C-alpha positions as CSV (number, residue, x, y, z in Angstrom):
1,M,7.0,25.1,11.7
2,S,9.9,27.0,10.1
3,S,10.1,27.6,6.3
4,L,12.2,25.4,4.1
5,S,14.9,28.1,3.6
6,E,15.0,28.5,7.4
7,R,15.6,25.0,8.1
8,L,18.2,24.7,5.3
9,A,20.0,27.7,6.7
10,R,20.6,25.9,9.9
11,G,23.1,23.3,8.2
12,T,26.9,23.7,8.0
13,A,26.6,25.0,4.2
14,S,23.9,27.9,3.9
15,T,25.1,30.3,1.5
16,P,22.2,31.9,-0.3
17,D,23.0,30.2,-3.7
18,Q,23.3,26.8,-1.8
19,V,20.0,27.2,-0.1
20,D,18.4,28.0,-3.4
21,H,19.8,25.0,-5.1
22,A,18.4,22.9,-2.3
23,R,15.1,24.5,-2.5
24,R,14.9,24.0,-6.4
25,L,15.8,20.3,-5.8
26,V,12.9,20.0,-3.5
27,A,10.5,21.9,-5.8
28,D,11.4,19.4,-8.6
29,W,11.9,16.0,-6.7
30,Q,8.5,14.5,-7.1
31,L,9.8,13.6,-10.5
32,L,12.7,11.7,-8.9
33,A,10.7,10.0,-6.4
34,D,8.2,8.6,-8.9
35,L,11.0,7.4,-11.3
36,A,12.6,5.5,-8.4
37,F,9.6,4.3,-6.6
38,A,11.1,5.5,-3.4
39,D,10.6,7.9,-0.7
40,L,13.0,10.8,-0.5
41,T,14.3,12.8,2.5
42,L,16.5,15.7,2.6
43,W,19.0,16.0,5.3
44,V,21.6,18.8,6.3
45,P,24.6,18.6,8.7
46,L,24.5,20.3,11.8
47,E,27.4,21.7,13.6
48,S,27.3,19.1,16.2
49,G,27.8,16.4,13.6
50,A,24.1,15.3,13.7
51,W,21.8,15.3,10.6
52,W,18.5,17.0,10.5
53,C,15.7,16.2,8.1
54,V,14.4,19.5,6.3
55,A,11.9,17.8,3.6
56,Q,10.3,14.8,2.6
57,V,8.3,13.4,-0.3
58,R,6.6,10.2,-1.2
59,P,6.2,8.5,-4.4
60,L,3.0,8.5,-6.4
61,T,4.1,5.3,-8.5
62,A,4.7,2.9,-5.5
63,P,3.6,2.3,-1.7
64,T,5.4,4.6,0.7
65,S,8.2,3.1,2.9
66,R,8.1,6.0,5.2
67,P,4.4,6.6,6.4
68,E,5.7,8.7,9.5
69,D,6.6,12.2,9.1
70,M,10.3,12.8,8.9
71,V,10.7,16.5,8.8
72,G,12.5,17.8,11.9
73,A,13.8,14.3,12.9
74,T,17.4,14.4,14.0
75,L,20.0,11.6,13.5
76,G,23.3,11.5,15.5
77,A,26.6,11.0,13.7
78,E,26.9,7.3,14.9
79,D,23.2,6.5,13.6
80,A,23.9,7.9,9.9
81,P,27.5,6.8,8.8
82,A,26.2,6.5,5.2
83,F,25.3,10.3,5.4
84,A,28.6,11.1,6.3
85,T,30.4,8.9,3.6
86,A,28.3,10.3,0.8
87,H,28.7,13.8,2.0
88,R,32.6,13.3,2.2
89,D,33.2,11.5,-0.8
90,G,30.7,13.3,-3.1
91,R,29.3,10.2,-4.5
92,P,26.1,8.0,-4.0
93,F,26.6,5.4,-1.2
94,T,24.3,2.3,-0.9
95,A,23.8,0.7,2.5
96,G,24.9,-3.0,2.5
97,E,21.9,-4.4,4.3
98,P,18.4,-3.5,4.3
99,D,16.8,-1.8,7.1
100,W,14.3,-3.9,9.0
101,S,13.7,-1.8,12.1
102,G,10.4,-0.2,10.6
103,S,6.9,-1.6,9.6
104,T,8.4,-2.3,6.1
105,P,11.7,-3.4,5.0
106,R,13.6,-0.8,3.0
107,R,16.9,-0.3,1.3
108,R,18.5,3.0,1.6
109,E,20.7,4.8,-1.1
110,V,22.3,8.3,0.0
111,I,23.1,10.8,-2.6
112,P,25.1,14.1,-2.0
113,V,23.4,17.0,-3.0
114,R,26.3,19.4,-4.4
115,H,26.4,22.9,-5.8
116,E,29.3,24.1,-7.7
117,G,31.3,21.3,-6.2
118,V,30.4,22.0,-2.7
119,P,28.3,19.5,-0.8
120,V,25.2,21.2,0.5
121,A,23.1,18.2,2.1
122,V,22.3,14.5,1.4
123,L,19.3,13.1,-0.3
124,A,18.1,9.6,1.2
125,K,16.3,7.2,-1.2
126,D,14.3,4.5,0.5
127,T,12.8,1.8,-1.4
128,N,10.0,-0.3,-0.1
129,L,11.3,-4.1,-0.2
130,A,8.1,-5.6,0.6
131,V,6.4,-4.6,-2.8
132,T,7.3,-6.9,-5.5
133,R,6.8,-5.7,-9.0
134,S,7.5,-7.6,-12.4
135,P,10.6,-6.0,-14.1
136,S,8.5,-4.4,-17.0
137,T,9.9,-2.3,-19.6
138,L,8.3,0.7,-18.2
139,E,9.5,0.1,-14.8
140,L,13.3,-0.6,-15.8
141,T,13.2,2.6,-17.9
142,Y,12.1,4.6,-14.8
143,L,14.8,3.1,-12.6
144,D,17.3,3.8,-15.2
145,I,16.3,7.5,-15.6
146,A,16.1,7.7,-11.8
147,A,19.8,6.4,-11.5
148,D,20.9,8.9,-14.0
149,L,19.1,12.0,-12.3
150,C,20.6,10.7,-8.9
151,L,24.1,10.9,-10.2
152,M,23.5,14.3,-11.8
153,V,22.2,15.5,-8.2
154,S,25.4,14.2,-6.8
155,D,27.3,15.9,-9.7
156,G,25.5,19.2,-9.1
157,T,24.1,19.5,-12.6
158,F,20.4,18.7,-11.3
159,P,17.8,20.2,-10.5
160,P,17.5,22.9,-13.4
161,P,19.0,26.4,-12.8
162,K,15.5,27.9,-12.9
163,Q,12.7,26.6,-10.7
164,Q,9.8,24.9,-12.6
165,D,6.0,25.4,-12.0
166,A,5.5,22.0,-10.2
167,E,1.6,22.3,-10.2
168,M,1.4,22.7,-14.2
169,S,4.5,20.6,-15.0
170,P,4.0,17.2,-16.6
171,R,4.1,14.2,-14.2
172,V,5.9,10.7,-14.8
173,G,2.4,9.2,-15.2
174,D,1.2,11.6,-17.7
175,G,3.7,10.4,-20.5
176,L,7.3,9.9,-20.6
177,V,10.0,9.5,-23.7
178,R,13.6,8.7,-23.4
179,L,15.8,10.0,-26.1
180,D,19.3,8.8,-26.8
181,A,22.3,11.0,-27.7
182,A,21.1,11.5,-31.2
183,G,17.7,12.6,-30.1
184,R,15.8,9.4,-31.2
185,V,13.3,7.7,-29.0
186,S,14.6,4.7,-27.2
187,Y,11.4,4.3,-25.1
188,A,7.8,5.8,-25.1
189,S,5.6,5.0,-22.2
190,P,1.8,4.2,-23.4
191,N,0.6,7.4,-22.0
192,A,3.0,9.2,-24.2
193,L,2.1,7.4,-27.2
194,S,-1.5,8.1,-26.6
195,A,-0.8,11.8,-26.1
196,Y,1.0,11.9,-29.4
197,R,-1.9,10.1,-31.2
198,R,-4.1,12.9,-30.0
199,I,-2.0,15.4,-32.0
200,G,-2.3,13.1,-35.1
201,V,0.9,11.0,-34.8
202,A,0.3,7.4,-35.6
203,G,2.2,4.4,-35.1
204,D,5.0,3.8,-32.5
205,L,7.5,6.4,-31.8
206,A,10.5,4.0,-31.4
207,G,13.5,5.3,-33.4
208,A,12.0,8.4,-34.4
209,N,13.6,11.8,-34.2
210,L,11.1,13.4,-31.5
211,A,12.1,17.1,-32.4
212,D,11.2,16.4,-36.2
213,V,7.9,14.4,-35.3
214,T,7.0,17.2,-32.7
215,C,7.6,19.9,-35.2
216,R,5.5,18.3,-38.1
217,A,2.6,17.6,-35.6
218,G,2.0,21.0,-34.4
219,S,-0.4,23.3,-36.3
220,D,1.1,26.5,-34.9
221,R,4.4,26.5,-36.7
222,V,6.3,28.9,-34.4
223,A,5.2,27.0,-31.2
224,A,6.0,23.5,-32.9
225,E,9.4,24.9,-33.8
226,A,10.1,26.0,-30.4
227,A,9.0,22.6,-29.0
228,A,11.5,20.9,-31.4
229,A,14.3,23.5,-30.5
230,G,13.7,22.7,-26.8
231,I,14.1,18.9,-27.3
232,T,17.2,19.3,-29.3
233,A,18.5,21.8,-26.5
234,A,17.8,19.1,-23.8
235,V,19.6,16.5,-25.9
236,G,22.5,18.7,-26.1
237,G,22.5,19.2,-22.2
238,R,20.4,22.5,-21.6
239,Y,17.3,23.1,-19.8
240,P,14.7,24.5,-22.0
241,D,11.3,25.9,-20.7
242,P,8.2,23.9,-20.9
243,V,6.3,24.5,-24.3
244,D,2.8,23.8,-25.7
245,V,2.5,21.8,-28.7
246,E,-1.0,22.7,-30.3
247,A,-2.7,20.6,-32.8
248,A,-6.3,20.7,-34.3
249,S,-7.7,18.2,-32.0
250,A,-5.5,18.5,-28.8
251,T,-2.7,20.6,-27.0
252,L,0.2,18.9,-25.2
253,L,2.7,20.5,-22.7
254,L,6.2,19.2,-23.1
255,R,8.9,19.6,-20.6
256,A,12.4,18.3,-21.8
257,L,15.3,17.4,-19.4
258,P,18.8,16.5,-20.2
259,L,20.2,13.2,-19.1
260,Q,24.0,13.7,-18.7
261,A,24.9,11.4,-15.8
262,P,28.7,10.9,-15.4
263,G,29.7,7.9,-17.0
264,G,26.3,7.1,-18.2
265,E,24.5,7.3,-21.6
266,H,23.6,10.8,-22.6
267,G,20.2,11.8,-23.8
268,A,17.2,13.4,-22.6
269,L,13.9,12.9,-20.9
270,V,10.7,14.3,-22.2
271,L,7.6,14.3,-20.2
272,V,4.3,14.9,-22.0
273,R,1.0,16.1,-20.7
274,D,-2.5,16.6,-22.4
275,V,-3.6,19.9,-21.4
276,T,-6.3,20.6,-23.8
277,D,-9.0,21.1,-21.4
278,V,-6.7,23.3,-19.3
279,R,-5.9,25.6,-22.2
280,R,-9.5,25.7,-23.4
281,R,-10.5,26.8,-19.9
282,D,-7.8,29.4,-19.9
283,R,-8.9,30.8,-23.3
284,A,-12.4,31.0,-21.8
285,L,-11.4,32.9,-18.9
286,L,-9.4,35.3,-20.8
287,T,-12.4,35.9,-23.2
288,K,-14.7,36.5,-20.1
289,D,-12.2,38.8,-18.6
290,A,-11.8,40.9,-21.8
291,T,-15.6,41.0,-22.2
292,I,-16.3,42.2,-18.5
293,R,-13.5,44.9,-19.1
294,E,-15.1,45.9,-22.4
295,I,-18.5,46.2,-20.8
296,H,-16.9,48.4,-17.9
297,H,-15.1,50.6,-20.6
298,R,-18.6,51.0,-22.4
299,V,-20.6,51.7,-19.3
300,K,-17.9,54.6,-18.4
301,N,-18.4,56.0,-21.9
302,N,-22.0,56.0,-21.6
303,L,-22.0,57.6,-18.0
304,Q,-19.7,60.3,-19.4
305,T,-22.0,60.9,-22.3
306,V,-24.8,61.2,-19.9
307,A,-22.7,63.7,-17.6
308,A,-21.9,65.7,-20.8
309,L,-25.6,66.0,-21.8
310,L,-26.6,66.9,-18.0
311,R,-23.7,69.6,-18.1
312,L,-25.1,71.1,-21.5
313,Q,-28.6,71.1,-20.0
314,A,-27.4,72.9,-16.9
315,R,-25.8,75.6,-18.8
316,R,-29.1,76.3,-20.6
317,M,-31.2,76.6,-17.3
318,T,-31.9,80.0,-16.1
319,E,-33.4,79.0,-12.8
320,P,-30.5,78.6,-10.3
321,A,-32.0,75.7,-8.3
322,A,-32.7,73.6,-11.5
323,R,-28.9,74.5,-12.5
324,A,-27.5,73.4,-9.2
325,A,-29.6,70.1,-9.2
326,L,-28.2,69.1,-12.7
327,E,-24.7,69.9,-11.6
328,E,-25.0,67.8,-8.6
329,S,-26.1,65.0,-11.0
330,V,-23.1,65.6,-13.2
331,R,-21.0,65.2,-10.2
332,R,-22.6,62.0,-9.2
333,V,-22.5,60.4,-12.7
334,A,-19.0,61.4,-13.1
335,S,-18.0,59.7,-9.8
336,I,-19.5,56.3,-11.0
337,A,-17.9,56.8,-14.3
338,V,-14.5,57.1,-12.7
339,V,-15.1,53.7,-10.8
340,H,-15.9,51.9,-14.1
341,E,-12.9,53.3,-15.8
342,T,-10.7,51.9,-13.0
343,L,-12.4,48.5,-13.6
344,A,-12.0,48.6,-17.3
345,G,-8.2,48.7,-16.7
346,S,-8.2,46.0,-14.2
347,R,-7.9,42.3,-14.5
348,E,-9.7,41.7,-11.2
349,D,-13.3,42.9,-10.0
350,V,-11.6,45.1,-7.5
351,V,-11.1,49.1,-7.4
352,D,-8.3,51.0,-5.9
353,V,-10.3,53.4,-3.9
354,D,-7.4,55.7,-3.3
355,D,-6.7,56.1,-7.0
356,V,-10.5,56.8,-7.7
357,L,-10.8,59.4,-4.9
358,D,-7.6,61.1,-6.4
359,Q,-9.4,61.4,-9.6
360,V,-12.9,62.5,-8.1
361,L,-11.5,65.2,-5.7
362,P,-10.3,67.7,-8.3
363,M,-13.9,67.4,-10.1
364,L,-15.6,68.8,-6.7
365,G,-14.0,72.3,-7.2
366,D,-15.2,72.2,-10.7
367,L,-18.7,71.7,-9.8
368,T,-19.2,73.9,-6.7
369,S,-19.0,77.6,-6.5
370,V,-17.4,77.7,-3.1
371,G,-15.3,74.5,-3.5
372,P,-12.0,76.3,-4.7
373,A,-12.0,78.0,-1.3
374,A,-12.0,75.0,0.6
375,R,-8.8,72.8,0.5
376,T,-9.4,69.1,0.5
377,R,-6.7,66.6,1.8
378,R,-6.7,62.8,2.0
379,R,-4.9,60.9,4.7
380,G,-4.8,57.2,5.3
381,S,-5.5,54.3,2.8
382,F,-8.7,52.8,1.8
383,G,-7.0,50.1,-0.2
384,E,-8.8,48.0,-2.6
385,L,-12.4,47.0,-2.4
386,P,-14.7,44.7,-4.5
387,A,-16.5,46.8,-7.1
388,V,-19.8,46.1,-5.5
389,A,-18.7,48.1,-2.4
390,A,-16.2,50.6,-4.1
391,T,-19.1,52.3,-6.1
392,P,-21.4,53.1,-3.3
393,L,-18.4,54.1,-0.9
394,V,-16.9,56.5,-3.5
395,L,-20.5,58.0,-4.3
396,A,-21.0,58.5,-0.4
397,V,-17.7,60.0,0.2
398,T,-18.1,62.4,-2.6
399,E,-21.6,63.5,-1.3
400,L,-20.1,64.1,2.0
401,L,-17.2,66.2,0.7
402,H,-19.5,68.3,-1.6
403,N,-21.9,69.0,1.4
404,A,-18.9,70.2,3.4
405,A,-17.7,72.4,0.5
406,E,-21.2,73.7,0.0
407,H,-22.3,74.3,3.6
408,A,-19.3,74.6,5.9
409,F,-17.9,77.9,4.7
410,V,-20.0,81.0,4.6
411,G,-19.5,83.4,1.6
412,G,-16.7,81.4,0.0
413,E,-14.3,81.9,3.1
414,P,-11.3,79.6,3.0
415,G,-11.1,76.3,5.0
416,T,-9.9,72.8,5.1
417,I,-11.9,69.6,4.4
418,E,-9.9,66.4,5.5
419,L,-10.7,62.8,4.6
420,V,-9.4,60.2,6.6
421,A,-9.5,56.3,6.4
422,E,-8.7,54.2,9.4
423,R,-8.9,50.7,10.7
424,D,-10.8,49.7,13.6
425,G,-10.0,46.1,14.1
426,D,-11.9,44.5,11.0
427,D,-13.9,47.7,10.3
428,L,-12.9,50.6,8.0
429,V,-13.6,53.9,9.6
430,V,-14.0,57.0,7.2
431,R,-14.0,60.4,8.5
432,V,-15.0,63.7,6.9
433,R,-13.9,66.8,8.7
434,D,-14.1,70.4,8.2
435,D,-13.1,73.4,10.1
436,G,-16.2,75.5,8.9
437,R,-19.1,77.0,10.9
438,G,-20.4,73.7,12.1
439,L,-24.0,72.1,12.4
440,P,-26.9,74.6,12.8
441,P,-28.6,74.3,16.6
442,G,-30.8,71.5,16.9
443,F,-29.8,69.8,13.6
444,D,-30.9,66.1,13.4
445,P,-29.0,64.1,10.7
446,A,-31.4,61.4,10.8
447,A,-34.3,63.6,10.1
448,S,-32.7,65.8,7.6
449,D,-34.5,65.9,4.2
450,G,-31.4,67.0,2.3
451,L,-31.0,64.9,-0.8
452,G,-27.3,64.4,-0.1
453,L,-27.8,63.2,3.4
454,Q,-30.7,60.8,2.2
455,I,-28.3,59.3,-0.5
456,V,-25.5,58.9,1.9
457,R,-27.7,57.2,4.4
458,T,-29.2,55.0,1.9
459,L,-25.8,53.8,0.4
460,V,-24.0,53.3,3.6
461,A,-27.1,51.2,5.3
462,S,-28.5,49.3,2.3
463,E,-25.4,49.0,0.1
464,L,-22.4,48.6,2.6
465,G,-24.2,47.4,5.7
466,G,-22.5,50.2,7.6
467,S,-23.5,53.1,10.1
468,L,-23.3,56.9,9.8
469,A,-22.8,59.5,12.4
470,M,-22.5,63.3,12.2
471,G,-21.5,65.7,14.8
472,S,-19.6,69.0,15.8
473,P,-16.5,67.9,17.8
474,A,-16.3,69.8,21.2
475,D,-12.6,70.6,21.0
476,R,-12.5,72.4,17.7
477,P,-14.9,74.1,15.2
478,G,-16.3,72.6,12.3
479,T,-18.2,69.4,11.6
480,E,-17.2,65.5,11.7
481,V,-19.1,62.9,9.7
482,V,-18.1,59.2,10.6
483,L,-18.9,56.3,8.4
484,T,-18.2,52.7,9.9
485,L,-18.0,49.9,7.4
486,P,-18.2,46.3,8.7
487,G,-15.4,43.8,7.9
488,S,-17.2,42.4,4.8
489,A,-16.5,45.8,3.0
490,R,-12.7,46.2,4.5
491,P,-9.9,46.7,2.2
492,R,-8.0,43.9,0.5
493,R,-4.3,43.9,1.9
């Protein structure tokens, strides 16, 4: 199935601005469906004169009248005269007789969707006539607001110019407040009253200035004043951003929408949602994230301290073998410290391996006597890996690079070491190549008792679940070591 933007672009009016306007309507039309107790379908005209359904939403407040999937359906011009009338005249059109053809009787109203005076599509609003509801004040208020919003759709003043976060936005059932042109409450749903009581507002809200009430209820003065200013802006015809109102016992998310229907009573709609638990979890996650990053920062500092102590001890050693062993330890500790430094600055438990290796490679020349003579270059991208895989991989690669610098070039002669990252299906293949003297005759990597190779074998097999191969290429001098890591350790894309 094509995307909504692609489906919209098939219509006769398909400029980027018009398509974006229709996309924003679809992003926000659950509100309209719930207020109208009706199914909504969006139709675009085709060059042939037919109409094509590009989107559909069902109400959460009433049984659907359209249980079938309408997206992709086509109606010929002769089957949809109401669509052409609404599209041509630029005003809502209600069919004269109910539609009895389906499993449930329904009445259809067609609303033109206009952007800057140009019709973009039509919105079909189908109401299930088989459901009888008592005309409560709540229902009548919902329908009245839905009528205003439909007129604003046909006038091009709804949806908002900026797309809202539909997942977090308050819903009709969370709490609804209708304001008049003076910003006073003409109706507040029971859920809205309950939400305001949770932040300390007692009694009925009817007749109260909601902006003043909200400002007094908030414990955070700046946020409360921002919420009050947003309510006032909506009454004045603007679309403010949703804002939190935090009190001692609860946190409310408020979204204010202007109701500026042509010929209708002006005012605003305020949707209220209790997000106390959501915000508490958000703060807990932020605290946990900050704690983890602080731990990585302290581990990095401790590892750098250990490396500095080992480096001081190495300088005091007179035995060359002991000094070399301590310098190798400094390199290994420093490599792990770089990984933790990366994690300390990241908001996720992932490591950019390319960035870490770019910091580690210059350290190899500082810690080996023959390193500066061997030029090291990297090709390909490792990408991002989870920290649990990045640390052993970086340590294994630095060991292989150090071994190549130490053993491939006799007497400090110049040469090249190449680090290559490749993809083989789901596997990550890492190659360390040099153009040095190659492996000694009869050398068996699996039987080697060198500490560096033992570390690499352990890390690759135990930590990464991969394999290690080592040999001398037949077509060129030097040595090539190949690490093959399974898909579970592959880079994130």
